[in-house]
Each structure stands twice: as C-alpha cells, then as structure tokens.
N, C-alpha and C positions, 0 to 999 in steps of 0.2 A: 275385328277390326281395320284393321289395313288399306282392304280393298273400302273401306266408308270414307280410308282420311281418302285414304289415292283419290275417289271419285272427286270426292268435295273440293284438294288439290283442284282437276286438269276439269273442275267444269270455273274456277274460278280464269284460272288460264284463259280456257274460253272466252268466255264472257269477258275480259278482262282486253285481252287482242276485237273481238266486237267492236266492242265499251270505245280505245283505241281507233281504230279505223275509224268507226263511226263518225266519227270525231273528224277525225283524221283529217274525210272528205268535204261533209260538213258547213266546219269554221275554220273561215283561210288563213283568219285571225290564230288559231291555234298552232297553225302547223311547224312553225319555226321552233317551239314552244318542245313539243310534239317527237320531232327531228331532233331536241338536243334530248331531249330524258333517256330518249332511246341507242341517242351517240355514248350518252355516261352507261345503261344498264350494255352498251354491247365493252361500253371498256372495262368494265370493271366483270362483264365474265370473264373474258379477255384475260386479265390479271390473275385474276384466283384461279386458271387455270393453269398461267405458264408460275402462280407456286405450288398451285400442286406439281406441276411435274418436280419445280427441282426440290419438289416436298422431296419429291418420287428420289427422285437419282440421289440424294446427300443420307436419302436410312440407305438404296438398297448402296451407295458406296462405307461407307458403314461395313453395313451391315458380311459385306467379300470381300475388304479388305483383304491382303495379303497378307501373314506371316509378321512380315515388317514393320508394321506395328503397332505391334505386339513391345511388351518393354522382354529386353536379355534382361540378366542378369547385373550385370553393373547395375542399369535403370531400377528391375526392383528392389536393388537395396539404397535407390539415392544417390549413387556415388557419380556424379559429374565426371570424366581426364581430365571435361579444361583445368577447374578447380583447385584436384589435388599434382596440379604443376605447379600450384605456387605454396603448397604446402611441401616444409622440408622434406624427406626420407632418417629411416630410426637413422641408417650406417654413417650419413652427415655428419647426421649433432653426433653421432659418438666420435668419428677421424675428425671434428670444431676440436671439439674436450681434450683429443687426445695432443691436439699440439700445443 
C-alpha cells in the first residue's frame, strides 16, 4: 500500500513540475506569477526546516539537560529562600514576647 501511495505522490510531483516548466516556458504572462509562487514555496520550506531544527534543539536540550535543572530538596518542598527572609523566625518571636 505504501508503494502505491509513493508512486502516486511521485507521479503527482513529476506531473506538476512538468506542467509548471511547460507553462513557464510557453506563457510569458505567467512567468512572474510562477516565480512568485516558487519563491513562496521555497520560503515556506526554509521556514519549515528551520522550525524543525529549532524543535529538535529544544527537545535535545530538554532531554539531555544537566542535573542542575532537577529540583533540589528546597525546591521540591516549595520553600523559597527569598520569601523566608520576610517571615520572622520562632526564636525572634519568643525574644520579643519575653522583653
């Protein structure tokens, strides 16, 4: 089944290429439009390949990142050191009550 689909797809691409070349050579008024469409197809293909490359880079970076990205014990419990600076410790509260 895959071979049949591949053959039909290949025939479609070859037919479209031949039709495009024939029209490009025989019709002078269509050359500008055909050039614009081919440039658009090239830009789209280039962007697609760049997007695939970026996706692969993101996935490899996420998959093979160092151990520093793994949560430590403080991060695992949800304790943030900067937030703890604003909370008075228990010993400070007891000293204030005693005075």
